[in-house]
C-alpha positions as CSV (number, residue, x, y, z in Angstrom):
1,M,0.0,0.0,0.0
2,S,1.5,3.4,-1.0
3,P,2.0,5.9,1.8
4,R,-0.6,8.6,2.3
5,P,0.3,11.8,0.5
6,P,0.6,15.1,2.4
7,V,-2.4,17.2,2.1
8,V,-2.9,21.0,2.0
9,V,-6.4,22.2,2.7
10,L,-7.2,25.4,0.9
11,L,-10.0,27.3,2.6
12,G,-11.5,30.8,3.0
13,G,-11.5,32.7,-0.3
14,P,-12.4,36.2,-1.4
15,S,-16.1,35.5,-1.8
16,A,-19.3,35.8,0.1
17,E,-19.0,32.1,1.0
18,H,-15.7,32.7,2.9
19,D,-17.1,31.7,6.3
20,V,-18.8,28.6,5.1
21,S,-15.5,27.5,3.4
22,I,-13.7,27.9,6.7
23,V,-16.1,25.6,8.4
24,S,-15.9,23.0,5.6
25,G,-12.1,23.2,5.3
26,S,-11.6,23.0,9.1
27,A,-13.8,19.9,9.3
28,V,-11.9,18.3,6.4
29,A,-8.5,19.1,7.8
30,S,-9.4,17.7,11.2
31,A,-10.9,14.5,9.8
32,L,-7.9,13.8,7.5
33,A,-5.4,14.5,10.3
34,E,-7.2,12.1,12.6
35,A,-7.1,9.5,9.9
36,G,-3.3,9.8,9.8
37,Y,-2.6,12.3,7.0
38,D,-0.1,15.1,7.5
39,V,-2.2,18.1,6.9
40,N,-1.3,21.8,6.4
41,R,-3.8,24.6,5.7
42,V,-3.6,27.6,3.5
43,L,-6.1,30.4,4.1
44,I,-7.1,32.9,1.4
45,D,-8.4,36.0,3.1
46,L,-11.2,38.2,1.9
47,G,-8.6,40.6,0.4
48,G,-7.1,37.8,-1.7
49,G,-4.0,37.3,0.5
50,W,-2.7,33.8,1.0
51,W,-1.6,32.6,4.5
52,R,0.3,29.3,5.2
53,L,-1.1,28.6,8.6
54,P,1.4,27.6,11.3
55,G,1.7,24.0,12.4
56,A,1.0,20.8,10.5
57,L,-1.9,18.6,11.7
58,S,-1.1,15.0,12.2
59,N,-2.4,11.9,13.9
60,G,-4.4,13.4,16.7
61,P,-8.0,14.2,17.8
62,G,-8.9,17.8,17.8
63,A,-6.0,18.6,15.5
64,A,-7.7,21.5,13.8
65,A,-7.8,23.6,16.9
66,L,-8.5,26.9,15.3
67,V,-12.1,28.1,15.2
68,P,-13.5,30.3,12.4
69,A,-13.1,33.5,14.3
70,D,-9.4,32.9,14.6
71,F,-8.9,33.2,10.9
72,D,-9.4,37.0,11.1
73,D,-6.5,37.4,13.6
74,P,-3.1,37.9,11.9
75,A,-1.4,37.2,15.2
76,I,-2.9,33.7,15.3
77,L,-2.3,33.2,11.5
78,G,1.4,33.7,11.9
79,A,4.0,35.9,10.4
80,D,4.3,34.1,7.1
81,G,1.6,36.1,5.2
82,P,-0.2,37.4,3.6
83,L,1.6,36.2,0.5
84,T,0.7,36.2,-3.2
85,S,-0.8,33.0,-4.7
86,G,2.3,32.6,-6.8
87,V,4.7,32.6,-3.9
88,V,2.6,30.0,-1.9
89,L,2.0,27.7,-4.9
90,E,5.7,27.8,-5.8
91,R,6.6,26.8,-2.3
92,L,4.1,24.0,-2.3
93,A,5.3,22.8,-5.7
94,D,8.9,22.6,-4.2
95,D,7.7,20.4,-1.4
96,E,8.8,16.7,-1.5
97,P,6.7,14.8,-1.7
98,R,4.4,17.1,-3.5
99,P,1.1,17.6,-1.6
100,V,-2.4,17.1,-2.8
101,V,-4.4,20.4,-2.5
102,F,-7.9,19.7,-1.1
103,I,-9.9,22.7,-2.4
104,A,-12.5,23.5,0.3
105,L,-13.3,26.9,-1.3
106,H,-16.9,27.7,-2.2
107,G,-18.2,30.2,-4.7
108,P,-16.3,32.5,-7.1
109,F,-12.5,32.1,-7.3
110,G,-12.6,28.7,-5.6
111,E,-15.4,26.8,-7.4
112,D,-15.4,28.5,-10.8
113,G,-12.2,27.2,-12.3
114,T,-10.0,30.1,-11.3
115,V,-8.0,28.4,-8.5
116,Q,-8.1,25.2,-10.5
117,A,-6.2,27.0,-13.3
118,L,-3.7,28.3,-10.8
119,L,-3.0,24.8,-9.5
120,E,-2.8,23.4,-13.0
121,A,-0.2,26.1,-13.8
122,A,1.8,25.2,-10.7
123,D,1.6,21.5,-11.5
124,L,0.0,20.6,-8.2
125,P,-2.5,17.8,-7.8
126,Y,-5.9,18.9,-6.4
127,T,-9.3,17.6,-5.6
128,G,-12.5,17.9,-7.5
129,S,-13.2,18.9,-11.1
130,G,-10.9,20.6,-13.5
131,V,-11.2,24.1,-15.0
132,A,-13.9,23.6,-17.6
133,A,-16.3,21.6,-15.5
134,S,-15.8,23.9,-12.5
135,A,-16.6,27.0,-14.6
136,V,-19.7,25.4,-16.2
137,G,-20.9,24.1,-12.8
138,M,-20.5,27.4,-11.1
139,D,-22.4,29.3,-13.8
140,K,-26.1,28.4,-13.3
141,A,-27.1,29.9,-16.6
142,L,-24.5,28.0,-18.6
143,F,-25.3,24.8,-16.7
144,K,-29.1,25.1,-17.3
145,R,-28.5,25.8,-21.0
146,L,-26.2,22.8,-21.4
147,V,-28.4,20.2,-19.6
148,R,-31.6,21.5,-21.2
149,G,-30.0,21.1,-24.6
150,L,-29.3,17.5,-23.7
151,G,-32.9,16.9,-22.8
152,L,-32.6,16.9,-19.0
153,P,-35.5,18.6,-17.2
154,V,-35.0,22.0,-15.6
155,V,-37.4,24.6,-14.3
156,D,-38.1,27.5,-16.7
157,W,-36.0,30.6,-16.2
158,R,-35.1,34.0,-17.4
159,E,-31.6,35.7,-17.4
160,I,-31.4,39.4,-16.4
161,S,-28.2,41.3,-16.6
162,R,-27.4,44.2,-14.3
163,G,-26.7,46.4,-17.3
164,R,-30.1,45.8,-18.8
165,W,-31.8,46.3,-15.4
166,L,-30.1,49.7,-15.0
167,A,-30.9,50.7,-18.6
168,E,-34.6,49.6,-18.7
169,P,-36.0,48.5,-15.4
170,A,-39.6,48.9,-16.6
171,G,-39.0,46.6,-19.5
172,V,-37.4,44.0,-17.3
173,L,-40.3,44.1,-14.9
174,A,-42.8,43.8,-17.8
175,E,-40.9,40.7,-19.0
176,L,-41.0,39.1,-15.6
177,E,-44.7,39.9,-15.3
178,A,-45.3,38.1,-18.6
179,F,-43.1,35.2,-17.5
180,A,-45.0,34.9,-14.2
181,A,-48.3,35.1,-15.9
182,G,-47.3,32.2,-18.2
183,T,-46.5,30.0,-15.1
184,G,-49.8,30.9,-13.4
185,D,-48.1,31.9,-10.2
186,P,-46.8,35.4,-9.3
187,R,-44.0,34.0,-7.1
188,L,-40.5,33.9,-8.7
189,I,-37.2,32.7,-7.3
190,V,-34.4,35.3,-8.0
191,K,-30.7,34.5,-7.4
192,P,-27.2,35.4,-8.6
193,A,-26.0,33.3,-11.5
194,R,-22.6,32.5,-10.0
195,L,-22.8,32.0,-6.3
196,G,-23.8,29.3,-3.8
197,S,-25.1,28.8,-0.3
198,S,-28.4,30.6,-1.3
199,L,-26.6,33.9,-0.8
200,G,-28.5,36.7,-2.6
201,M,-31.4,34.4,-3.3
202,T,-35.0,35.7,-2.8
203,L,-38.5,34.4,-3.2
204,A,-40.4,37.3,-4.7
205,H,-44.0,36.7,-3.7
206,D,-45.5,39.3,-6.0
207,P,-44.6,42.1,-8.5
208,G,-43.8,44.5,-5.8
209,E,-40.9,42.4,-4.5
210,R,-39.2,41.7,-7.8
211,A,-37.1,44.9,-8.0
212,G,-35.7,44.3,-4.5
213,A,-35.0,40.7,-5.3
214,L,-33.0,41.7,-8.4
215,A,-31.1,44.3,-6.4
216,A,-30.2,41.6,-3.8
217,A,-28.9,39.3,-6.6
218,F,-26.9,42.0,-8.3
219,E,-25.0,42.7,-5.1
220,H,-23.2,39.4,-5.7
221,D,-23.2,39.0,-9.5
222,P,-23.9,41.0,-12.7
223,L,-26.2,38.3,-13.9
224,A,-29.4,37.2,-12.1
225,L,-31.5,34.1,-12.8
226,V,-35.2,34.3,-12.3
227,E,-36.9,31.0,-12.1
228,R,-40.5,29.7,-11.9
229,Y,-41.4,29.0,-8.3
230,V,-42.3,25.3,-7.7
231,P,-44.7,25.2,-4.8
232,H,-44.6,22.4,-2.3
233,A,-41.6,20.9,-4.1
234,R,-39.5,18.3,-2.4
235,E,-35.8,19.2,-2.3
236,L,-33.5,16.3,-3.1
237,E,-29.8,15.9,-3.4
238,V,-27.5,13.2,-4.8
239,A,-23.8,12.7,-4.0
240,V,-21.6,11.6,-6.8
241,I,-17.9,10.4,-6.3
242,G,-15.5,9.3,-9.1
243,N,-13.3,10.2,-12.0
244,D,-14.2,7.5,-14.5
245,P,-17.7,8.2,-16.1
246,A,-18.2,4.5,-16.3
247,R,-17.5,3.8,-12.6
248,L,-19.3,6.5,-10.6
249,E,-20.4,6.0,-7.0
250,L,-23.9,7.6,-6.4
251,Y,-25.4,8.1,-2.9
252,G,-28.9,9.2,-2.0
253,P,-31.0,10.9,-3.0
254,G,-31.2,12.6,0.3
255,E,-33.9,15.1,1.2
256,I,-34.1,18.5,2.8
257,L,-37.0,19.7,4.9
258,S,-36.3,23.4,5.1
259,G,-37.1,25.4,8.2
260,H,-37.9,28.4,6.1
261,E,-40.2,29.0,3.1
262,F,-37.3,28.0,0.9
263,Y,-33.8,26.7,1.6
264,D,-32.1,30.0,2.2
265,Y,-28.7,30.7,3.8
266,A,-30.0,30.6,7.4
267,A,-32.0,27.4,6.7
268,K,-28.9,25.8,5.4
269,Y,-26.4,26.7,8.1
270,T,-28.4,27.2,11.3
271,P,-28.1,24.0,13.3
272,G,-31.6,22.5,14.1
273,L,-33.5,24.9,11.8
274,S,-33.9,22.5,8.9
275,E,-34.0,18.7,8.8
276,T,-32.2,16.4,6.4
277,S,-32.4,12.7,5.6
278,P,-29.6,10.9,3.8
279,R,-32.2,8.7,2.0
280,A,-35.5,10.1,0.8
281,E,-38.6,8.0,0.6
282,L,-39.3,7.6,-3.1
283,E,-40.9,5.0,-5.4
284,P,-38.2,2.8,-7.0
285,Q,-38.9,4.3,-10.5
286,Q,-38.6,7.9,-9.3
287,R,-35.4,7.1,-7.4
288,A,-33.9,5.5,-10.5
289,T,-34.9,8.6,-12.5
290,V,-33.2,11.0,-10.1
291,L,-30.0,8.9,-10.0
292,K,-29.9,8.7,-13.8
293,I,-30.3,12.4,-14.3
294,A,-27.6,13.0,-11.6
295,R,-25.2,10.7,-13.5
296,D,-26.0,12.2,-16.9
297,A,-25.4,15.8,-15.6
298,Y,-22.2,14.9,-13.9
299,R,-20.9,13.3,-17.1
300,A,-22.2,16.1,-19.2
301,V,-20.1,18.8,-17.6
302,G,-17.0,16.5,-17.3
303,A,-17.1,16.6,-13.5
304,E,-14.4,14.6,-11.6
305,G,-13.7,13.8,-8.0
306,F,-17.0,14.6,-6.4
307,A,-20.1,16.7,-6.7
308,R,-23.6,17.2,-5.4
309,L,-26.6,17.4,-7.7
310,D,-29.7,19.2,-6.5
311,F,-33.3,18.5,-7.5
312,L,-36.8,19.7,-7.1
313,V,-39.6,17.1,-7.2
314,E,-43.2,18.3,-7.9
315,G,-45.5,15.3,-7.7
316,E,-44.2,12.8,-10.3
317,T,-42.1,15.5,-12.1
318,V,-38.4,15.7,-11.4
319,Y,-36.4,18.9,-12.1
320,L,-32.6,19.2,-12.0
321,S,-31.7,22.4,-10.2
322,E,-27.9,22.6,-10.3
323,I,-24.5,20.9,-9.7
324,N,-22.2,21.8,-6.9
325,T,-18.6,20.7,-7.8
326,I,-17.4,21.6,-4.3
327,P,-20.4,20.8,-2.0
328,G,-20.4,21.8,1.6
329,F,-18.4,19.6,4.0
330,T,-19.7,21.1,7.2
331,P,-20.7,18.8,10.1
332,I,-24.4,19.3,9.0
333,S,-23.9,19.0,5.2
334,L,-25.9,16.4,3.4
335,F,-23.1,15.4,1.0
336,P,-21.0,13.5,3.6
337,A,-24.1,12.2,5.3
338,M,-25.4,10.6,2.1
339,A,-22.0,8.9,1.6
340,A,-22.0,7.8,5.2
341,S,-25.4,6.1,4.7
342,G,-23.6,4.0,2.0
343,G,-21.0,2.9,4.6
344,S,-18.3,5.6,4.3
345,D,-17.7,7.9,7.2
346,F,-16.6,11.6,6.9
347,A,-12.9,10.8,7.0
348,T,-13.2,8.0,4.5
349,V,-15.0,10.2,2.1
350,A,-12.4,13.0,2.4
351,A,-9.6,10.4,1.9
352,R,-11.3,9.0,-1.2
353,I,-11.5,12.5,-2.7
354,V,-7.8,13.0,-2.0
355,D,-7.0,9.7,-3.7
356,L,-9.1,10.7,-6.8
357,G,-7.3,14.1,-7.0
358,L,-4.0,12.3,-7.0
359,E,-5.2,9.7,-9.5
360,R,-6.4,12.4,-11.9
361,W,-3.0,14.3,-11.6
362,T,-1.0,11.2,-12.1
363,G,-2.9,10.3,-15.2
364,R,-2.4,13.8,-16.6
365,I,1.3,13.6,-16.0
366,R,1.5,10.3,-17.8
367,R,-0.3,11.7,-20.8
368,R,2.2,14.5,-21.3
369,L,4.3,14.5,-24.5
370,V,8.0,15.0,-24.2
371,P,10.1,16.1,-27.2
372,G,11.0,12.5,-28.1
373,D,7.4,11.5,-28.3
374,L,6.4,14.2,-30.7
375,P,5.4,13.0,-34.2
376,R,7.9,13.8,-36.9
């Protein structure tokens, strides 16, 4: 059995999901350390500075002793920072053996292909999907266009740019009124096109709430998605793990019972507010349909490593909502819970994701051409 590689957990990030990432990354770092990995952590602060946190974590319970509030204190973070991404990645690439970077970043910069491109350029193995799949998965508009073109079922939507909203707000509101009238329900879901954790997401109950909902979305992204509201829909999730499209591991679907009118940020991250089940009660045929759509969407974007697929179920009708190529790994997140229901605990899932990242990088290295291999 080959020795376990060192791991660097990348957490934080210059996005609105910074705090959630710290919780996810801290949980992953602690679990891997307790499982016997040598784990270091790199924090990206809200200003984009990179910090190599002091002290490796290894072989001990409670190894990740820092709590989220500590990550705002430079005295605790240590003197080695903030640095540029280039400096930190160059140092990591010089380490022997080379570490696997566990990306525990959520949202823009961490989940949209940006940091993946930096790690590719530094020739560092990393977890999860590559640049293209990450970019498509993060952009809800691109993702919906792609999967709808492949025949997968999605809720009807409209795309509104900030520029258009500023130039012709009356025209935008008229378009949304016609859209809502066509659905037979005045309620619309409004959200940023490229963000997660339900940040900036609003359920606009009537025409009077739509302008405010758009404004909230535009605080986070210059493009907003406006979707038909699906009343009384069940919210399901599927966990997918694997690199090879022919040998994917699927877990779930799990189910979310939101403590709010819809599954907003507070409902997601306030302990005890919402309820989750790692295995939803479904008829066998509907379960098979959900799992097939999850597999098809994962393959369609070229996802690797792991991802979570989200669904809305209205009666017998199944809608694919989105893919999360770096799903939450907090203690209350459904992704690790679904995998655990299949027999893999939190640390085992995290270790499997590390192995897949190393496998993907090793395969890419072997595919490289050297001058002697070039055709003449």
